[in-house]
N, C-alpha and C positions, 0 to 999 in steps of 0.2 A: 631554242634557248631555255625552255622550261617545259615541264610536263603537267598537264591538267589531269590529275588522277581521278577526279570525280566532278560531276556537276549535276545540278538539279534546278528545276524551275517552279516558281510559285506564281500565283495570280496577282498582278499589280507590280509596281516598282518596289524594290526592297528599300524601305526608308531607314530601318534600323535593325541590326541583328547582333547577337553576342554568342560566344561559346560558353556554355555553362556546364562544367564537368564533361559529360559525354553527350551533351545535347547542343543542337543549333536552334536558337530561339529567334524568331523572325516577326517583324511587324511590317506590313505592306501598305501601300497607298490605298488599297481597297478595304482597309480596316480589318485585315485578316491577321490573327495571331496564330502562328504555327510553331510547333516544336518537333524537331526531327532527331532521330538517333544519329549521332555524328559518324559512326562507323558504317552503318547499313543504309543511312539516309531514309529509313522508313519513318512514316508519319506517326508521331506519338500522340499529338494533341492538335486540335483545330478548333478555332472559335471565330465566328464572324461577329466582330464587335459592333458593327453598324451596317445596315443595308439600305437605309433610306437617305443617307447623306452623300453629297457630292464627293467623289474621290479626291484624295489629297494630291498636291502637285508632285510630280515624279522626283523632285529633289527637295521635298519638304524636310525641314529640320526640327519640327515641333514634336515628333515622337521620340521617346527615350525608354531604355530598358536598363534596370540596375542589375548588379551581379546577384542580388537576392530575388530576382524575378519580380520586381515592381515594374509596372508599366504606366507610362504617362502618355495619354492619348488625347489629342485635340480633335475638334470637329470643324470641318469646313463651314464657314459662314456663321460660326458661333464663337462667343467669347469664353465659353465654358470649356473645361478640360476634366478628364477623369483619371483617377489614380486607382489602378487595379493591382491585385496581388495573386500570384499563382503558387500554390503548394501542390496539393493533390488535385485541386480544382481552382477555377478562377473566381476571385471574390473582389467586390468593389470596396475600396478603402474610403473613397469619398470623392466629391466633386470639388474642383478648384476653379475659382474665378478671381483673377487678380488684375484684370484689365478690362477696359471698356472698348478695346480694339483687339483684333485677332492676335493670337500668340504666334511668334515667329520661330523661336528655337528653344530647346530645353536639353538639359544634360544632368544625369545623376553624378555625384562625386564617386570616387573609387570605394569609399567606405559604405556607400549606399545609404547614407543617413541624411543627405542634403540634396535637394533638387533645385537647380538654377533654372528659372523660367524668364525668358526675354520676350517682349512684345513689340508690336508695331508702334506702340505709343512711346517707345524708348525707355520703358521701365524694366528693371531687372529685379526679380524677387528671389529670396532664398526660402524654400519651403522645407521644414523639418519633418522627416518621416516619423521620427520618434514622437514629436509633439503634435503632429498632424495639423500644423498651421504654419503660416508665414512667420519667420523669425528674423527677417532682415531684408534690406533692399539697398540699392545704390541710387545715387542722384540721377534723375531722369535725363536721358540722352536727347539730343535734338532730332534724332531720327530712329528708325527701326534698330533693334538689336540684331546684328547679323550673325553672330556666333558666340558661343561660350566654350571655354576649355579649362578643366581643372588640371593642376599639376599632379604628378604621380603620387605625391605624399599628401595631397589635398590641402596644402598650406596656402595655395594661391589659386586664383581664378583669373583668366583673361577674358574680359568682356569687350567685344568689338561691335561697332555700330556703323550704320550707313552714313553717319556724319564723319566717317574716316578717323575715328578716335579708337584707341585701345586703352582700357582701364585695367590696371593690375591691382587686385584687391587681396589683402592678406587676411586670412582667417586666423592666423597666428597672433595678429595684432588688432584685428577688427577695424581695419582702416585701409584706405586707398594708399598704396605705396608709390604708384607711378601713373602718370597720364601721358600717352604717346599720341602724337598727331601724325597719322600716316598720310601717304600721298594718294592712296586709293582705298576702296572698300575691302575689308578683310573677309575672305570666304571661310577660312579655317585657321586655327592657330595651335601651337604645340610647345609646351615647355621642354627645354633640354638643358644639359650641363648643370644639374642640381639647381634648377630654377634661376640660373644666372642669365639665361638667354631664352628668347621666344622666337620660334620660326613661324612665319605666316605665309599663306598663299593668298593672292588677291584676285579680284574679279577681272582685272586687266592682265592676268596671266603671269604675275611675277612671284618669285620665291625670294623672301627677304628674311634676314636674321637681325633681331634687335638685341642689343646689350641691355639687360634689365637693371644694370647698375647706373646707367647713364641715359637710357631711352634712345640712344643713337643707333641707327641701322648700319649694318656692315656695308662697305663700299661695293662688294661683289654681290650681284643678284643674278638669279637665273630666270630665264623667260620660257614659259611653256608655249606650245603651239595651240593648245586648247584651254578652255576654261577649267581650272582645277576645282575638284569637288570633294575629294576625300584625302586624308593624310594620316600616316601612321609611322612612328619611329620604330625601326627594327632593332637598332642598338645605339651605342654612344656615337656612332659615326654616320650611319645611313638612315635616310628617311625615304619612304615610298609615297608617291602622290598619284592619285587617280584623277581622271578628267572626264568631261562630258563627251569627249571623243572616244576613241578605242585604245587610248594610250595609257600606259603605266610608266612612271618615271622613277628611276632609282637615283637618288641624289646624295652626294657626300655633303652633309650639312655643315661639316667643319670647314670645308673649302668653298662651299656654294657652287659646286661643279656637278655636272651630269656624269654618272657612271654608265648608265644604259637606259634605253627607251624600249619598252615592250609593247607590241601591238596585239590586241585580241581580235577575234572575229565578231565581237559584239561591241556596240557603242553605249556610252552613258554609264560610267562607273558611279555608284551611289555611296558605297561604304567599303572599308577595308578593315579586316579583323585578322589577328594572328594568334595561334596557339603555339605550342612548343615546336611542332614539326611542319605546320601548314600555314599558308596564307589564303584567306578566304576573300574573294572579290565579288561583290554584288553589283547588279546592273539594273537599269531602269525597266528592262523588259521582264524582270522577275527572276533572272538566272543568277545562280551563285556558283562560281567556279572555285574549285579547291586545288591548290598547287602544293605539291610536296617540296618545300624549300630546302629540306635537308637530305634530299635524295643523293646518295653516294657520298655523304659527308665524311664517313670514316675513311673511305678510300682516298678522298681528297686530302685529308689531314696527313695520311701516311705518305702520300706522294710529296707533300710539302716538307715533311720531316726529312725525307731523303733527298730534298732539293731536285725532285723530278718535276720541274715546272711545266714541261711539255705535256706530261700525262695529267697533271692537275688541271691544266688549261683545257684539255679535251673534255674533262668532266664538266667544266664551266659551260662549254658549248651546249651541253645537254641540260644544264641547270645553272642559269645565270645567277641565281640567288646564292650559290656557293661563294661567289666573289664578294659578298658582303658579310660572310661569316668572319668572326674575329681572327681565325687562323689565316685568312687570306691576306692579312696585313704583311705577311712575309713577302708577297709580291712587291709591296712598296719598299720594304726594307732592302731588298736585293736589287731593285731597279737601278739605283745609281751606279752600282758596279757593273751590272749587265749593260747599261747604256754606254759606259766608258769602254767596255770590251768591244761593243759593237762599233763604236767610233774607230777604234784601232783597226778592226777588220776592214772597215770601209776605206781607211787610209791605205791599208795594204792591198787594196784592190779585191778584197774578198767580200763583195757586197752581198752575194747570195748567202754566205755563211752568217753575215751580220743579220740579215733578215730572218734567217732561221733561228738565230739566238734570241731575238726580241719578240718573235711571233707569239709565244705563249703569254705575253703580257698585254696583247692588243685587245683583250676584252674590255680594257680600260681605254677609251678613246683618247684620253689626255696623254697617255703614254705613247699611243700610236702617233699622235700629232707631234710629240716631242722628237720621236725618232725620224719622222718625215722631215722635220725641220733640219735635223742633222744631215739627212740625206741630201736635202736641197742646198746645203752649204758644204758639200763634200770637198770642193776645191780649196776652201779656206782651211779645213782640217788637214788636207794633204800638204798644203804649204806650211802650216804650223809644224807638222810632224817633220817635214823636210828641214826646216830651220833648226830644229832640235837635233836631228841626226847629224847635220853638218856643223853643229855647234855654233850656229849663228844665233846665240842667245839674245842678243840685243834686238835683232829683227823679230824673233819669236815673241818677246815681250811687247814690242810695238804693235804687232799684229793682234795679240790678245787684248791690248788696250782698245784697239779699234773694233774688235768683235768680242763682246763680253761673253758670248756663249762658249768661246774657246777656253775660258777659265774654269768651266765645269768639266774638266777632263783629268785623267791621271797624268798625262804629259805635262799639263800646267802645274800640277802638284809637285812633280819632280823638278820642274823649272824653278819653282819657288824655293824648294829645298837647296837647289844649287845656288841660288842668289843668297840664301841665308849663310851658306858656307863662305861666299865671297865677302859678305859683311863681317863675319867673325874673323876671317883671315885678315882683313884690313884693320880691324880693331887690334889684333895682335901686333900688327906692324906699327900702328900708332902708339901702342903701349911701350914699344921699345924706345920711343921718344928721341930718336936720332934722325938727323936730316935725311939720310939715305932711305930709311924705312918709311918715314912720313911721305917722302916724294914717291916711293913705290906704291903706297896705299892710294894716294891721290890719283896716280896714273891709272890704276885699276878702276877706281870709282868714276873717273871722268867719262869713261865709255858709256856709263848708264844714265848720264844726265839727259840724253836724248829720249829716254823712256819716260813718258808723262807720269805714270803711276809710281815711279821710283825717284823722280827728280827732287822732291822735297827732302826725302830721307837722305839721298846721296849728297846733295848740296850742304845740308846741315852737318852731316858726318865729316865732310872734308874741312868745313870751317870750324865746327865746334866739337871736334873729336874728343876733346878732354871731358866734355859733359857726358858723352856716351860712355867713356871709360869710367867716369865717376858713378854713373847709373849702374853699370855692371858690378862695380865694387860694392855698392849698397846692397844689391841683390845677394851677392855671395856672402855678405856679412848679415843677411836677413834683416837689414834695416829698411823695412818696407815703408814705414812712414816717411823717412827721408827720401826714399826712392820716388814715392808718389808726389811729394812736395817738389822734387826736381822735375818731374813730368809736368806738373801744373805750371811751372815756370818756363818749361821748354816743351811745348806741345808736340814738337816734331818727334819726340821720343815715342809717341804713340804709334808712329809709322813703323816702328821696329817690332819684329816678331817676339822679342824678349818681353815687351809690354803685354802681349796677348798671353804669354805663358804665365806671367805673374798674376794677371787677372784670373786665369784658370785656377790657380792655387786658391785665390780668394773665393771663387765660386764653389770649389770642392769643400772648403772649410765652412762656408755658409750652409751647405747641405747637412754637415754634421751638426751645426747649430740647430737647424730645423728638426733633426732627429731627436736631439736631447729635449727640445721643447715639446715635441709630440709625446715623449715618454714622461713628461712632467718633471724632468730632472732640471729644474730651473737654475740651480746653482752652477752646474756644469755649462749650461747654455749661456749663462751670463759671463763665465770665464772665457768661453770661445768668442763671445761678442766683444769683450775687452780686447782680445788679441786682434780681431778683425777691424778694430778702430783704426789701426795703422794702415789699412787698405782704403785709402781715401775715396776711390770710386764707389765704395760700398757704404760710405759714411751715412748718407740719408737713410738707406735701408736698415743699417745697423741701429741707428737711433730709434727708428720706428719699432724695430724688433725688441730692443731693450725696453722701450716704453710699454709694448704689449706684454712682455714677460713680467715686468713689474706690476702691470695691471692685473695679470693673472694671479700673481701672488696675493695682491690685495683682495681679489675676488674670492680666493680660497679662504682668506682670513674672515671676510664678511659673511661667507656662507657658514663657516664654523660657528660664528657668533650669531647666526640667524638674523642678521641686520638687513631686513627686507628692503628698506628704503635705499640703503647704500648699494646693495647688490644690483638692483634694477637701474639705479642712477648710473652705475658703472657700465652696465650693458648698453645703455643709451649713448654713453660717451664713446664706447668702443664696440660697435656692432659686430666686429669680428669675433667677440667673445660669446656671441649668441649661440653658436654651435658647440661651445665647450661642454664636455660631458658633465662636469660638476654643476654647471648652470642648468642644463636640461633636467637634471635630477632635482635640483632646487625648485625649478619652475613647475615641476610636476605637482608640488604641494599646492600651488595656486590653482592649477587646472582642476585638481580634486575639489578644492573649495568652491570653484566656479560651478562644477557639476552639482555639488550639494546645494548651492544657492539656486541653481536652475529649477530644482524641484519646487522650491517656494515661489520662485518668480512666476511659474506657470499658474499658480493659484492666486497671484496678486499680493502675496505676503511680502511687502517691501521691507518691513522692519527686520524680518528674518534674513532677507538678502543683505541688508545693511550690516547686520550683526556678523554674518558669516564672512563677508568681504571687507569688514571694517579696516583691517590692517593694510588693505590695498587701495583705499580710497584716495590717498595722497601720493600714489605711485604713478607717475606719468606713463611709464611703460605699459602698465596693465589697465589704465583708466578706460580705454575704449572697450576692452573686454568686460570690465566691470559694468560700464554703461549699458552694454547689451542686456545684461540681466535685469537692471533697473527698468529699461525700456519694456522688456517682456512683461515685467511685473505691472508697470503702469498700463500697458495695453490690456492686460488681463483684468485690471480693475475697471477700465473703461468698457471692456466687453461685457463684464458682469452687469454693469450699470445699464448698458444699452438694452440688454435683453431682460432686465429685471422689471418688476411691477412698479418700482419707484422711479422709473426713468425720468418722469416729469418733475421730480423733486431735485434733480441735479441742475446746478448752474453750469450749463455747457460752455458758455462763453469763457468763464473763469477757469473751468477745467481744461479746456483746450489751450487757453493762454498759458496755463501752468506747464502743460506738455510742450507747447511751442517754445517756451523759454529754455527748455533743456534740449529738445531734439528737432525743433522746427516742425512745420506741418509737412512731414515726410510722407513717402508713399505708403508706409505701414499704417499710419493713422487714417489716411485717406481711404485705403483699402478696407479698413475696419469699419469706418463710418458708412461706406457704400454697402458693405455686407449687411448692415442693419438698417438700411434705408434712412439714414440720418439726414433729414431735409430741413431741420430747424434753421431759421435765420440766425446768423452769428454776427451781429454788427461789430464793426471796428476791429475784427480779427485780421491781422496782417502777419503772414509767416515771416519769421526772422530769417536773415540771410544765412545764418550758421546752423548746421545740424549738430554742432558740438557745443551748444550753449552750456551744457553741464560742466564744461571745463572751468567756467567762471561762477555759475550760480549754484553748482553742486546738485544734490539730489534731495527730493522731498519724501516724507514718509507716506503721504497720500497725494495723489494727483486729482482725485475727485473732490470737487467743491460743491457742497449742497446749498440750496437756496435757504436763506434765513427766514 
């Protein structure tokens, strides 16, 4: 099913590795740092980081490597960790101690400027590589931090814990945006669909997708045979999951279904990494297998372009990963027609030809199961086809109502078209409005009363045919508003095919509206919206769309006037505008000001921070980001005082009460006090319940209070 083009082995379990240009960079459980040439697999660099400490657990998550070759290394039995940097040689950046209990997991963000560190004490810290210090933390969890995962754009991080919670934190807003209470402990997580969804694998072997707009999990979940350990998204549709066993799962995360399961001759997958052409799979015994996932891709695409599915499928047999290339979606697009043709062959007694037709699609077990279901119900398909051939249309409809799967066939589509002709013919008879024609129409329709799915439509047409004729008249005259009002008064009109055709017109027109909106041609978009107001089923959507477009016009006006307060107030009211290009450009001005203020925050210059960010102090949207810089400045003031010669001149109780009033006694201040062995008694100091006290008390110029 695939070819392992290369493999090599290192000493110890592979805990973390990355592909860096033409190099494979590895950290093992034996504290070995190794760098290999990606093409030749020759060893470029080797460093034993420690030889006196106990080896790490084979599935340890506390090692991390950044794209800039920063290394985060923890030591078994120690609360300390080390930050290293490799350029031409390995250098120590510094020691990190953020916990009084062992660290459990760590991960660099994609920009390689933030390191997230989670401990067994439930604390999660953000360490800045640029500032070389802790710059943030989250509220302490009730149990170990089990995993952390950054979104591809670094806007979000998912923090999972053994207390079965998932916290989604936004770096873009500097606040928690969602708390999810899961059923089980999360082993790994992954952002997908532009950060709208989070897929997770759990220790009890489940694959679950969460909607991050609601926090609700999808109904469909997939269950593994083994404990999942590693996960990587290959594209917008497929995710690959490795396990503690010898299996690799290829999952369609859109549907939550298994495409294929691959077995290796080695157990214990620890990591998965992908570059343009290869998938790298590491194991607990130190082996790294390299798979060419694009082997024969050009031939595969050519066969698909020529509709040569059999030849394309043969290539998949040698490389299962071709089936998850975007070009392979053609198998899905053609499957409906192929299955319909196969059903027809089965009915005609040509079962072997049917099997030959569908065989190229069977790399997808779901398609195989669908065909086998058809094969198992062959007698029903034959009977259905026989009814149609013998023009026993009533019996054909009744059989299809009894067996819904018969409605997914070309024969049923043809049957529906025939019924539509019957309805239109009867309407013409009713339109003549003479007793003979009316009687003839009713005689035709009476036969279909015995068909459950047609009974409502037929009964109403016979009794209220004048309403049907009026509905058709409104459509011909393009009086859509009057037509839909008529439908609202007579719901049975929705049973008619004419209703679906009119709704389709509305859907097509709505697409034009969206196009004008994307082009920022708001006047044309509003004209189309006015036209669509007559399509009553679209009323709610149109009203929302008009409201959004009007808000976009107001946004543009406020941006032109540089009205900071109104721009951000509007964004909070309409979060959908957050991704609008004009706002992103406008918001960049704030981000630049924040970056400028950050320089002064690092030296404790609160007044300069205040001056630079003054325009944003009363903007709710940016308040948490502004507070970040004030907090850094206050912590810098406290750090300077703690290590200064005048430390004893500080009234620490009042100083910490001042800090507490704005931020609570959070993990950052506790970490800072521990760092400088702050053991002074602080009577009457009780941490506030809120870590956002600054929302009400504002910010101080100085947090340090000296003894008088």
